[in-house]
C-alpha positions in Angstrom: -60.6 1.0 20.3 -62.8 0.6 17.3 -64.4 -2.5 18.9 -65.3 -0.4 21.9 -66.9 2.2 19.7 -69.2 -0.4 18.2 -70.3 -1.6 21.6 -71.4 1.8 22.9 -75.2 1.6 23.4 -77.3 3.9 21.4 -78.7 5.6 24.4 -75.1 6.3 25.6 -74.4 7.9 22.2 -77.4 10.1 22.6 -76.4 11.0 26.1 -72.9 12.0 25.0 -74.3 14.0 22.1 -76.8 15.8 24.4 -74.0 16.7 26.9 -71.9 18.1 24.1 -74.8 20.1 22.7 -75.7 21.4 26.2 -72.1 22.7 26.5 -72.3 24.0 22.9 -75.4 26.1 23.7 -73.6 27.8 26.6 -71.2 30.1 24.8 -70.2 31.6 28.2 -68.4 28.4 28.9 -65.8 29.3 26.3 -62.6 31.2 27.4 -62.8 35.0 26.9 -61.8 36.5 23.5 -58.7 38.3 24.8 -57.2 34.9 25.7 -57.6 34.1 22.0 -55.4 37.1 21.1 -53.0 35.8 23.7 -53.1 32.4 21.9 -52.1 34.1 18.6 -49.4 36.2 20.4 -47.9 33.0 21.8 -47.1 31.8 18.3 -45.6 35.1 17.3 -43.4 35.1 20.3 -42.4 31.5 19.5 -41.1 32.7 16.2 -39.0 35.5 17.8 -37.8 33.3 20.6 -36.9 30.2 18.6 -36.7 30.7 14.9 -34.7 34.0 14.8 -32.0 33.0 17.2 -31.5 29.7 15.5 -31.6 31.3 12.0 -28.7 33.6 12.9 -26.8 31.1 15.1 -23.1 30.6 14.2 -20.1 29.0 15.8 -17.4 30.8 17.8 -14.4 31.6 15.7 -11.1 29.8 16.6 -8.1 32.0 17.0 -4.5 31.3 15.8 -3.7 30.6 19.4 -6.3 27.8 19.3 -4.6 26.3 16.2 -5.1 22.6 16.4 -4.0 20.3 13.7 -6.8 19.6 11.3 -9.1 22.5 12.4 -10.3 25.4 10.4 -9.0 28.6 12.0 -11.5 31.4 11.4 -9.2 34.2 12.6 -6.5 33.3 10.1 -9.0 33.1 7.3 -10.4 36.5 8.4 -7.0 38.1 8.3 -6.5 36.6 4.8 -9.8 38.2 3.7 -8.8 41.5 5.1 -5.5 41.5 3.1 -7.4 40.6 -0.1 -10.1 43.3 0.4 -7.4 45.9 0.9 -6.5 45.6 -2.8 -9.8 47.2 -3.5 -12.3 46.6 -6.4 -11.0 43.9 -8.7 -12.8 44.1 -12.1 -11.7 41.9 -14.9 -9.0 43.5 -17.0 -7.9 45.9 -14.2 -4.4 45.8 -12.7 -6.0 45.1 -9.4 -7.5 41.9 -10.7 -5.0 40.7 -13.2 -1.8 41.5 -11.3 -2.3 42.5 -7.6 -4.9 39.8 -6.7 -2.9 37.2 -8.6 0.3 38.2 -6.8 -1.6 38.0 -3.5 -2.9 34.5 -4.2 0.5 33.3 -5.3 2.1 34.6 -2.1 -0.5 32.8 -0.1 0.0 29.6 -1.9 3.8 30.0 -1.5 3.3 30.3 2.2 1.2 27.1 2.3 3.8 25.3 0.2 6.4 26.1 2.9 4.4 24.3 5.5 3.2 21.5 3.2 3.7 17.9 4.5 5.8 16.7 1.7 5.8 13.1 2.9 2.0 13.1 2.5 1.1 15.4 -0.4 2.3 17.0 -3.6 1.0 20.5 -4.5 0.9 21.8 -8.1 0.0 25.4 -9.0 -0.9 26.5 -12.5 -1.9 29.9 -13.9 -4.3 29.6 -16.8 -5.0 32.3 -19.4 -8.2 31.3 -21.1 -10.0 32.6 -24.2 -13.3 31.4 -25.5 -17.0 32.1 -25.8 -20.3 30.9 -24.4 -24.0 31.8 -24.9 -25.4 33.5 -21.9 -29.1 34.7 -21.9 -29.5 36.8 -25.0 -25.9 37.5 -25.7 -22.7 35.8 -26.9 -20.2 36.1 -24.0 -16.6 36.3 -25.3 -13.4 36.5 -23.3 -9.7 36.8 -24.1 -6.9 36.1 -21.6 -8.8 35.8 -18.4 -6.9 34.2 -15.5 -7.4 31.2 -13.3 -5.1 30.3 -10.4 -5.4 26.5 -10.0 -4.0 24.3 -7.3 -4.0 20.5 -7.2 -3.4 18.8 -3.9 -2.6 15.1 -4.3 -2.0 12.6 -1.5 1.1 10.5 -2.4 -0.9 7.4 -1.5 -3.6 8.2 -4.0 -3.9 6.3 -7.3 -7.2 7.9 -8.3 -7.6 9.8 -11.5 -10.9 11.3 -10.3 -10.6 14.8 -8.8 -12.8 16.9 -6.6 -13.1 20.5 -7.8 -13.6 23.4 -5.3 -14.3 26.8 -6.9 -14.7 30.5 -5.9 -13.8 33.7 -7.7 -11.6 36.6 -6.7 -12.9 39.3 -9.2 -15.5 41.8 -8.2 -17.9 44.2 -9.8 -17.0 47.9 -10.2 -16.6 49.9 -7.0 -17.1 46.9 -4.7 -14.2 45.6 -2.5 -15.9 42.2 -2.7 -15.5 41.1 0.9 -18.6 39.0 0.7 -18.7 38.4 -3.0 -16.5 36.4 -3.2 -13.5 37.3 -1.1 -15.1 35.5 1.8 -15.1 32.2 -0.1 -11.6 32.7 -1.5 -10.2 33.2 2.0 -12.2 30.1 3.1 -10.7 28.0 0.3 -7.2 29.1 1.2 -7.6 28.1 4.8 -9.1 24.8 3.8 -6.2 24.2 1.5 -3.8 25.1 4.3 -5.4 22.7 6.8 -5.5 19.8 4.3 -1.9 20.4 3.2 -0.6 20.5 6.8 -2.6 17.7 8.4 -1.3 14.1 8.2 -4.7 12.9 7.2 -4.8 11.5 3.7 -7.7 11.1 1.4 -8.5 9.1 -1.7 -9.0 11.6 -4.5 -6.9 14.7 -5.5 -8.5 18.0 -4.8 -8.4 20.9 -7.3 -8.8 24.4 -5.9 -9.9 26.8 -8.6 -9.5 30.5 -7.8 -11.1 32.0 -10.9 -10.6 35.6 -12.0 -13.7 36.2 -14.1 -17.1 35.3 -12.6 -18.8 38.6 -12.6 -18.5 38.7 -16.4 -20.9 35.8 -16.7 -18.7 32.9 -15.7 -16.0 33.4 -18.2 -13.1 31.9 -16.2 -15.0 28.9 -15.0 -16.0 28.2 -18.6 -12.4 28.6 -19.6 -11.3 26.1 -17.0 -13.9 23.4 -17.5 -13.6 23.4 -21.3 -9.9 23.9 -21.7 -7.7 23.1 -18.7 -5.7 19.8 -18.6 -7.2 18.9 -15.2 -10.8 19.6 -16.1 -11.6 16.1 -17.6 -10.6 14.5 -14.3 -12.9 16.7 -12.2 -15.9 14.5 -11.4 -17.7 16.7 -8.9 -17.6 20.3 -7.9 -18.2 22.3 -4.7 -19.0 25.8 -5.8 -18.7 28.6 -3.3 -20.3 32.0 -4.0 -22.3 34.8 -2.4 -25.4 36.9 -2.7 -24.9 38.4 0.7 -22.3 38.9 3.3 -21.8 37.9 6.9 -24.2 35.0 7.7 -24.6 31.3 7.3 -23.8 29.5 4.1 -26.7 27.7 2.4 -26.7 24.7 0.1 -29.3 25.8 -2.5 -28.4 23.6 -5.5 -27.3 20.0 -5.9 -26.8 17.4 -8.5 -28.2 17.2 -11.1 -29.3 13.6 -10.7 -26.7 12.7 -8.1 -28.5 12.6 -4.7 -25.5 11.0 -3.1 -23.9 14.4 -2.9 -26.6 15.6 -0.6 -26.0 12.5 1.6 -22.4 13.6 2.0 -23.4 17.1 2.9 -25.8 15.6 5.4 -23.1 13.5 6.9 -20.3 16.0 7.0 -21.7 19.6 7.2 -21.4 20.6 10.8 -23.9 23.5 10.5 -26.5 22.3 8.0 -28.5 25.0 6.1 -30.1 23.7 3.0 -33.4 23.2 1.1 -34.5 21.7 -2.2 -37.2 24.4 -2.2 -34.5 26.9 -2.8 -33.1 24.7 -5.6 -36.4 24.5 -7.4 -37.0 28.3 -7.1 -33.5 29.1 -8.3 -33.6 26.7 -11.2 -37.0 27.9 -12.3 -35.5 31.2 -13.4 -37.7 33.3 -11.0 -34.5 34.6 -9.3 -32.5 36.7 -11.8 -29.1 35.4 -10.8 -26.7 32.6 -11.5 -23.4 31.1 -10.4 -20.3 29.3 -11.8 -22.2 26.1 -10.9 -24.1 26.5 -14.2 -21.0 26.6 -16.2 -19.6 23.4 -14.6 -22.9 21.5 -15.1 -23.7 22.7 -18.6 -20.3 22.8 -20.1 -18.4 20.2 -18.0 -21.3 17.8 -17.4 -20.2 17.3 -13.8 -22.5 17.3 -10.7 -21.9 19.2 -7.6 -23.1 21.3 -4.7 -23.7 25.0 -4.9 -23.2 26.8 -1.6 -23.5 30.6 -1.0 -23.7 33.3 1.6 -27.2 34.8 1.4 -27.7 37.0 4.5 -27.5 40.8 4.2 -28.0 40.9 0.5 -28.4 44.7 0.8 -24.7 45.3 0.3 -24.2 42.7 -2.4 -22.5 44.3 -5.4 -22.1 47.7 -3.7 -19.2 49.7 -2.2 -20.4 48.7 1.2 -19.4 45.0 0.7 -16.6 45.4 3.2 -15.0 43.2 5.8 -16.5 45.2 8.7 -20.0 43.7 8.1 -18.7 40.1 8.3 -18.4 38.6 11.8 -15.6 36.1 12.4 -18.1 33.6 13.5 -19.6 33.6 10.0 -16.3 32.6 8.5 -15.7 29.9 11.1 -19.1 28.3 10.5 -18.6 28.3 6.7 -15.1 27.1 7.1 -16.1 24.2 9.4 -18.7 23.1 6.8 -16.5 23.4 3.7 -13.5 21.7 5.3 -15.5 18.7 6.6 -17.4 18.5 3.3 -14.3 18.5 1.2 -12.7 15.8 3.3 -15.8 13.7 3.0 -16.1 14.1 -0.8 -12.4 13.6 -1.3 -12.9 10.1 0.1 -16.2 9.4 -1.8 -16.3 6.1 -3.6 -18.9 7.6 -5.9 -16.4 10.0 -7.3 -14.7 7.3 -9.4 -17.8 7.1 -11.6 -20.6 9.6 -10.7 -22.7 8.5 -13.7 -23.2 5.1 -12.1 -25.0 6.8 -9.2 -27.4 9.0 -11.1 -30.8 8.4 -9.5 -32.8 11.5 -10.0 -33.1 14.4 -7.7 -32.9 14.6 -3.9 -35.4 16.1 -1.4 -33.5 17.8 1.4 -34.1 20.4 4.1 -32.7 21.4 7.4 -34.7 21.9 10.6 -33.7 25.2 12.2 -30.1 24.5 11.4 -30.0 21.6 13.9 -30.0 18.7 11.5 -30.6 17.8 7.9 -33.3 15.5 6.4 -32.8 14.1 2.9 -34.1 11.3 0.8 -34.4 10.5 -2.9 -37.1 12.1 -5.2 -38.7 8.6 -5.7 -38.9 8.2 -1.9 -40.5 11.6 -1.7 -43.2 10.6 -4.2 -44.1 7.6 -2.1 -43.9 9.5 1.2 -46.0 12.4 0.0 -48.8 10.2 -1.4 -48.9 7.9 1.5 -49.1 10.6 4.1 -51.8 12.4 2.1 -53.9 9.2 1.8 -53.4 8.2 5.5 -54.4 11.7 6.5 -57.6 11.5 4.4 -58.4 8.0 5.8 -58.0 9.3 9.4 -60.3 12.2 8.6 -63.0 9.8 7.4 -62.5 7.7 10.5 -63.1 10.8 12.6 -66.2 11.6 10.5 -67.6 8.1 11.1 -67.0 8.6 14.8 -68.8 11.9 14.8 -71.7 10.4 13.0 -71.8 7.4 15.4 -71.9 9.6 18.5 -74.0 12.5 17.2 -77.6 12.3 16.0 -76.6 13.0 12.4 -76.2 10.4 9.6 -73.0 10.0 7.7 -74.4 11.8 4.7 -75.3 14.8 6.9 -71.8 14.9 8.3 -70.4 14.7 4.8 -72.6 17.6 3.7 -71.1 19.7 6.5 -67.6 18.6 5.4 -68.3 19.8 1.9 -69.6 23.1 3.1 -66.5 23.7 5.2 -64.2 22.5 2.4 -65.7 25.2 0.2 -65.2 27.7 3.0 -61.5 26.6 3.4 -60.9 27.1 -0.3 -62.4 30.6 0.0 -60.3 31.2 3.1 -57.1 30.1 1.2 -58.0 32.5 -1.7 -58.8 35.4 0.7 -55.6 34.8 2.7 -53.6 35.2 -0.4 -55.7 37.9 -2.0 -55.8 40.4 0.8 -52.0 40.8 1.2 -51.7 41.0 -2.6 -54.4 43.7 -2.6 -52.4 45.8 -0.1 -49.3 45.3 -2.1 -51.0 46.5 -5.2 -52.6 49.5 -3.5 -49.3 50.6 -1.9 -47.6 50.4 -5.3 -50.4 52.3 -7.0 -49.7 55.2 -4.6 -45.9 55.0 -5.3 -45.2 53.4 -1.9 -43.7 50.1 -2.9 -40.8 48.6 -0.8 -42.0 50.2 2.5 -40.8 47.0 4.2 -37.3 47.2 2.6 -35.5 48.4 5.7 -38.1 47.5 8.3 -39.0 43.8 8.0 -41.2 44.0 11.0 -43.8 45.9 8.9 -44.4 42.6 7.1 -46.4 41.5 10.1 -49.0 44.2 9.8 -48.9 44.6 6.0 -49.1 41.0 4.9 -49.1 38.5 7.8 -52.2 40.0 9.6 -54.2 40.4 6.3 -53.4 36.7 5.5 -54.7 35.7 8.9 -57.8 37.8 8.5 -58.5 36.2 5.1 -57.8 32.7 6.5 -60.1 33.1 9.5 -62.9 35.2 8.2 -65.0 32.6 6.3 -65.0 30.0 9.0 -65.6 32.6 11.8 -68.6 34.2 9.9 -70.0 30.8 9.2 -69.8 29.7 12.8 -71.4 32.9 14.1 -74.2 32.7 11.5 -74.8 28.9 11.9 -75.1 28.5 15.6 -78.0 26.2 15.6 -76.3 23.4 13.8 -77.3 19.9 15.1 -73.6 18.8 15.1 -72.0 19.8 18.4 -69.7 22.8 18.0 -66.4 21.0 19.1 -67.1 18.6 16.3 -67.8 21.4 13.9 -64.5 23.0 14.8 -62.7 19.7 14.1 -64.3 19.7 10.7 -62.5 23.0 10.0 -59.2 21.3 10.6 -60.2 18.2 8.8 -61.1 20.1 5.7 -57.9 21.9 5.8 -56.1 18.6 6.0 -58.1 17.4 3.0 -57.2 20.5 1.0 -53.5 20.1 1.9 -53.6 16.4 0.9 -55.1 17.3 -2.5 -52.4 19.9 -3.0 -49.7 17.4 -2.0 -50.9 14.8 -4.5 -51.3 17.4 -7.3 -47.9 19.0 -6.8 -46.2 15.6 -6.4 -47.8 14.5 -9.7 -46.5 17.7 -11.3 -43.0 16.8 -10.1 -42.4 19.5 -7.5 -40.2 18.1 -4.7 -41.2 21.1 -2.6 -44.5 19.3 -1.9 -42.6 17.8 1.1 -43.7 21.0 3.0 -47.3 19.9 2.8 -46.2 16.4 3.9 -44.7 17.9 7.0 -48.0 19.7 7.8 -50.2 16.7 7.1 -48.1 14.2 9.0 -48.1 16.1 12.3 -51.8 16.8 12.1 -52.4 13.1 11.2 -50.4 12.1 14.3 -52.5 14.3 16.6 -55.7 13.1 15.0 -54.7 9.4 15.4 -53.9 9.9 19.0 -57.1 11.7 19.6 -59.0 8.9 18.0 -57.1 6.3 20.0 -58.2 8.0 23.2 -61.5 9.6 24.3 -60.1 13.1 23.7 -61.7 13.1 20.3 -65.1 13.3 21.9 -64.5 15.3 25.0 -65.5 18.9 24.2 -62.3 20.8 23.3 -59.9 18.4 25.0 -58.7 17.3 21.5 -57.2 20.7 20.9 -54.3 20.1 23.3 -52.8 17.4 21.1 -53.5 19.5 18.0 -51.8 22.6 19.4 -48.8 20.6 20.6 -48.4 18.8 17.3 -48.3 22.1 15.4 -45.2 23.5 17.1 -42.7 21.8 14.8 -44.7 22.5 11.5 -45.1 26.1 12.6 -41.4 26.5 13.4 -40.4 25.0 10.1 -42.8 27.0 8.0 -41.9 30.3 9.6 -38.2 29.4 9.4 -38.4 28.6 5.7 -40.5 31.6 4.9 -38.2 33.9 6.8 -35.3 32.5 4.7 -37.1 33.3 1.5 -37.8 36.8 2.7 -34.2 37.4 3.8 -33.1 36.5 0.3 -35.9 38.1 -1.8 -36.3 41.5 0.0 -32.8 42.8 -0.6 -33.0 41.3 -4.2 -36.2 43.3 -4.8 -34.0 46.4 -4.6 -32.1 45.4 -7.8 -34.9 43.9 -10.0 -35.5 47.0 -12.0 -38.6 49.2 -12.2 -40.7 47.1 -14.6 -42.2 44.7 -12.0 -43.9 45.4 -8.7 -41.8 43.5 -6.1 -44.4 44.0 -3.4 -46.6 41.4 -5.1 -43.9 38.7 -4.8 -43.0 39.6 -1.2 -46.7 39.7 -0.3 -47.3 36.4 -2.0 -44.4 34.6 -0.2 -45.4 36.1 3.2 -49.0 35.2 2.7 -48.3 31.6 1.6 -45.9 31.1 4.5 -48.5 32.5 6.9 -51.3 30.4 5.5 -49.4 27.2 5.8 -47.9 27.9 9.2 -51.3 28.9 10.7 -53.7 26.8 8.7 -54.4 24.3 11.5 -54.2 27.0 14.2 -56.3 30.0 13.1 -59.7 28.1 13.2 -59.1 27.5 16.9 -59.9 31.1 17.7 -63.5 30.0 17.5 -63.1 28.1 20.7 -63.0 31.5 22.4 -65.9 33.8 23.1 -66.7 36.4 20.5 -63.9 35.4 18.0 -64.8 38.3 15.8 -63.1 40.6 18.3 -59.9 38.6 17.8 -60.2 39.2 14.0 -60.9 42.8 14.8 -57.7 42.9 16.9 -55.7 41.5 13.9 -57.3 44.2 11.7 -56.3 46.9 14.1 -52.6 45.8 13.8 -52.9 46.1 10.0 -54.5 49.5 10.1 -51.8 50.8 12.5 -49.1 49.3 10.3 -50.5 50.8 7.1 -50.5 54.2 8.7 -46.9 53.8 9.9 -45.7 52.5 6.6 -47.4 55.2 4.5 -47.1 58.2 6.7 -43.9 58.0 8.7 -40.1 57.5 8.1 -40.5 53.9 9.3 -41.9 53.1 5.9 -39.2 54.9 3.9 -37.3 52.1 2.2 -33.7 53.2 2.3 -31.0 53.8 4.9 -27.5 55.0 4.3 -25.0 52.1 4.0 -27.4 49.5 5.5 -30.1 49.3 2.8 -29.3 51.6 -0.1 -31.1 52.5 -3.2 -29.0 51.2 -6.1 -28.3 53.5 -9.0 -26.0 52.7 -11.9 -25.1 55.4 -14.5 -22.6 55.8 -17.3 -21.1 59.1 -18.4 -21.6 58.5 -22.1 -20.2 60.0 -25.3 -22.2 58.7 -28.2 -21.6 59.3 -31.9 -23.8 58.1 -34.8 -22.0 57.7 -38.2 -24.1 57.5 -41.3 -23.5 55.3 -44.3 -21.4 58.0 -46.0 -19.2 58.4 -43.0 -20.8 61.7 -41.9 -21.8 62.3 -38.2 -25.5 62.8 -37.6 -25.2 62.9 -33.8 -22.5 63.6 -31.3 -23.7 64.1 -27.8 -22.7 63.5 -24.2 -24.9 62.6 -21.2 -25.6 60.3 -18.4 -27.4 57.0 -19.0 -29.0 56.2 -15.6 -30.5 52.9 -14.5 -32.5 53.0 -11.3 -32.6 49.5 -10.2 -35.7 49.3 -8.1 -39.4 50.1 -8.4 -39.3 53.6 -7.0 -36.7 54.9 -9.4 -35.9 58.5 -8.9 -39.1 59.5 -7.2 -37.9 59.5 -3.6 -34.8 61.5 -4.4 -36.4 64.8 -5.6 -33.1 65.8 -7.2 -32.9 69.0 -9.3 -29.9 67.6 -11.1 -32.1 65.1 -13.0 -35.0 67.4 -13.8 -34.2 67.3 -17.5 -33.8 63.5 -17.6 -36.0 61.7 -20.1 -36.9 58.1 -20.7 -35.1 56.3 -23.5 -38.2 54.4 -24.6 -38.6 56.5 -27.7 -34.9 55.8 -28.5 -35.5 52.1 -28.1 -38.2 52.4 -30.8 -36.0 54.3 -33.2 -32.5 52.9 -32.7 -30.9 49.5 -32.5 -30.5 48.6 -28.8 -31.8 52.1 -27.9 -28.7 53.8 -29.4 -26.9 53.6 -26.0 -24.0 51.5 -24.5 -26.1 48.8 -22.7 -23.4 47.1 -20.7 -24.6 43.6 -20.1 -27.7 41.4 -19.9 -29.0 43.3 -16.8 -28.8 46.7 -18.6 -30.5 45.2 -21.6 -33.3 43.7 -19.5 -33.9 47.1 -17.7 -33.4 49.3 -20.7 -36.9 50.6 -20.8 -36.6 51.8 -17.3 -33.4 53.8 -18.0 -33.3 57.5 -18.5 -31.0 59.9 -20.5 -29.7 63.1 -19.0 -27.9 65.3 -21.5 -24.9 67.3 -20.5 -23.3 70.2 -22.4 -19.7 69.5 -21.6 -18.5 66.5 -23.7 -17.4 63.4 -21.8 -13.7 63.0 -22.2 -12.7 59.4 -22.5 -9.2 58.0 -21.7 -9.3 56.3 -25.1 -11.9 55.2 -27.6 -12.9 51.9 -29.0 -11.6 51.9 -32.6 -13.3 49.9 -35.3 -11.4 49.4 -38.6 -13.0 48.0 -41.8 -10.2 45.8 -43.1 -11.9 44.6 -46.3 -15.2 44.2 -48.1 -15.5 41.7 -50.8 -18.3 39.9 -52.7 -18.0 36.1 -52.5 -18.1 33.9 -55.6 -21.8 33.3 -55.4 -22.4 37.1 -55.9 -25.2 36.9 -53.3 -23.0 37.4 -50.2 -20.6 40.1 -49.1 -17.9 39.5 -46.5 -16.9 42.4 -44.2 -13.7 42.0 -42.2 -13.1 44.2 -39.1 -10.5 44.9 -36.5 -11.7 46.1 -33.1 -9.4 47.7 -30.4 -10.6 49.2 -27.2 -11.0 48.9 -23.4 -11.3 45.7 -21.4 -15.1 45.7 -21.6 -16.8 46.1 -24.9 -20.1 45.2 -26.6 -21.0 44.8 -30.3 -24.6 45.2 -31.5 -25.4 43.9 -35.0 -28.6 44.4 -36.9 -29.3 44.0 -40.6 -31.8 46.1 -42.7 -34.2 43.3 -43.3 -36.6 45.5 -45.2 -34.0 45.5 -47.9 -33.8 41.7 -47.6 -30.2 41.7 -46.1 -29.5 38.8 -43.8 -26.5 37.9 -41.6 -25.7 34.5 -43.0 -22.4 33.7 -41.4 -19.7 35.2 -39.2 -16.5 34.3 -37.4 -18.1 34.2 -34.0 -19.9 31.1 -32.5 -22.3 29.9 -35.1 -24.8 28.4 -32.7 -25.6 31.9 -31.5 -26.1 33.1 -35.1 -28.6 30.3 -35.7 -30.5 31.0 -32.4 -30.7 34.8 -32.3 -32.3 36.8 -29.5 -35.9 37.7 -30.0 -36.9 41.0 -31.6 -36.4 43.9 -30.8 -33.0 42.8 -29.4 -30.1 42.7 -31.9 -27.2 40.3 -31.9 -25.2 41.2 -28.8 -21.5 40.2 -28.5 -20.2 40.9 -25.0 -16.4 41.0 -25.1 -13.9 41.1 -22.2 -10.1 41.4 -22.1 -8.1 39.9 -19.3 -4.4 40.2 -19.9 -4.4 39.6 -23.6 -5.1 42.9 -25.2 -4.6 41.9 -28.8 -7.3 43.3 -31.2 -10.5 41.4 -31.9 -10.6 40.4 -35.6 -13.9 39.3 -36.9 -15.9 38.9 -40.1 -19.6 39.2 -41.0 -21.2 37.7 -44.1 -24.2 39.6 -45.4 -26.4 37.9 -48.0 -28.8 39.6 -50.3 -30.8 38.0 -53.1 -30.4 40.8 -55.6 -26.6 41.0 -55.0 -26.7 44.8 -54.5 -24.2 45.6 -51.8 -23.6 49.3 -52.5 -26.5 50.3 -50.2 -26.8 50.3 -46.4 -26.9 46.6 -45.3 -26.5 46.6 -41.6 -25.8 48.6 -38.4 -22.9 47.9 -36.1 -22.8 49.4 -32.6 -19.6 49.5 -30.6 -19.7 50.3 -26.9 -16.6 50.7 -24.8 -16.7 50.7 -21.0 -13.9 52.2 -18.9 -15.0 50.7 -15.5 -11.8 51.7 -13.6 -11.6 55.3 -14.9 -12.3 58.0 -12.3 -15.0 60.6 -12.7 -14.3 64.1 -14.1 -15.2 67.2 -12.1 -18.6 67.6 -13.6 -19.5 64.0 -12.9 -18.2 64.3 -9.3 -20.6 67.2 -8.9 -23.5 65.2 -10.3 -22.7 62.2 -8.1 -22.6 64.4 -5.0 -26.2 65.5 -5.8 -27.6 62.0 -5.0 -28.9 61.5 -1.4 -26.7 59.7 1.1 -28.8 56.5 0.9 -27.9 56.0 -2.8 -25.3 53.4 -3.7 -23.8 54.5 -6.9 -21.9 52.5 -9.5 -20.7 54.5 -12.5 -18.1 54.7 -15.2 -17.4 56.5 -18.5 -18.4 54.8 -21.7 -18.6 55.4 -25.4 -21.0 54.3 -28.1 -20.4 54.5 -31.8 -23.1 53.5 -34.3 -21.9 52.7 -37.8 -23.8 51.8 -41.0 -22.2 49.6 -43.6 
């Protein structure tokens, strides 16, 4: 075709150019503007007709009557889940978790043992009681006597000493029945174990099923297993099963590290693939304030694996509404199909003998609408990203040469127009991102954040349409203002797409050089545009008015579907999460940013095409109208109110606290009761308008005066959100079922006369925290202790104190510990340090006054509360 171009006579070139320009002058030849709005509406309908149904698609559940050897039976797993959930909330240390849930699991395992194919398998069951400590965020996480139920299924034909580990947890947070988190996966594991144990289908490696009883207390049980259990050294890979939602598809959101072969097995064996390395990079960046047992296995066991979780309907995560009635049987069947097939595949993996030999960096992986999975190594991704970017730029310059050859403009004149439009595209990208962020900022400024929380459709008018306006405005204004350009308008319109391709190519190269595997998204966008451009160049469509747009539009179907599918996934995860991020940050900015970027990249090659219709400014005005109407609905009607009872609640945690401050001489300077309330989202108490909290005050001033604000901050989340918490005094003292008791056993000065050792004994409930802070103004330092020394040497940043988080499982023996305080002058008869002891009675029922207080909250509030004590000592 290039030879033919060079043979075109100059007069023919001029003739073609004149014809195009004649058509260009006649704006009436363009389709009417309202067809342009129909063009945009088509893509919106495509999202609703294709993306949403496939996003929520799940397989039909098999019933017990359908029981076929070797198949996962969703109905049986569902019944198992129902029986587990009927136990109720299962917090660590409670009878429900340490006795009833364990008995339930042992009965289930006994039933499986009865139908075990003894000619094929041996089945060993072990109950582990683990004690230990690990650093987690800014605290030292200690545990004593937490339980693990561990099953090893070994084929009699196996000679392998490499095991596959499959993990989930049966404990829950306070008040939650834990159907989704993580009873769903426990029931799934039990059914997978049953199928494997009763099917005459052997595999190469033994499989260890870990039902761990302390995940909600920062991965204590998984840490206890991987660092202490006799089978742990043989576990060479892990499939971790968890939840941040309930009742949808399971997603692979972490893999490795450095073992891309695991993703290949997922690709081969997962029947319903749902995965993205984009999620892996976001999760591992720390942007999402969450974690799973997978971290404990990787960091403390040095084993690779796959991290799989339920993520849909995160509104009920960690609430009393996490019940079985929100989980469809089809969800359990889909997850069970995936896990069973994946476990079978990995149990036969040759790589499991020595995973270290297959360490090859990270993998790039993503599914397309749940239909199939694409994966390749990170090194391949680097080559692919750069090649597609370079090829795209080369094709653009071929097109520019073609335009220059056919039009009356020189190559430099065409390049000047490219530079102008590239600047416009950069402005458009900035505007497309800025306008939604501006709306998010304005709504938050008026106290109207989270308006989309229960009505995701509002995102279209609030953020999608402003992004489209910003993306389209610079190019549209430029074309309306610069109508007398010598370059024919169809070519000028192509330049808009070309410059967008150049911009994406530059982003691809930059992000790939930075090491982001998620640059594959830009490669998808670039590759499909490059294909359409190549086909247009290979035919005469490139130079036939707007005929080239047909291939461009057709080529954008797959990129559009993928971008909107992936953006919707992020929003489904992030929006419910925005209701539990605390009040310090404006979540609307994050949601607006994600929505805007998804819109920009999905529509980048499409939105300039509105200029092939007459009066495109009317199309932009139509988009603006949608935004204006949505803003009115979101700000002035119930549609924009964030919360709905049961479905999308406002989360409120509060403790009924009795706090006592003991001075150095043993006297009591403060003894008061009240409610420590933590509103977990941006709006805090503002929508509630409750008289019962009129006298509540912020604890910010307490945080400035007292160690750890002088209140029983429960865990790392309470610590992180402490400045957003409030204190509501109550006159009637909080009566506790018991009280954490601290006893000073001894105080002695060591031989060097510069250090004093204090020995203590602590007794109390199953959840306690110790806060330790020295009086550094008096040159006292904490030089040693009986706890983990690595935490002592790397303390949390000021103003946080040392935080020892301590949990009892079944072992209630006292915690004995010592603190060494050093002081240069050797004077230890003055105040040296503060010691705060908080006790949390998470299973204790409310008293009558607290019941009355809880009843004052609106129906859309999801409450989590318990009594607690806080005692501040000075030694």
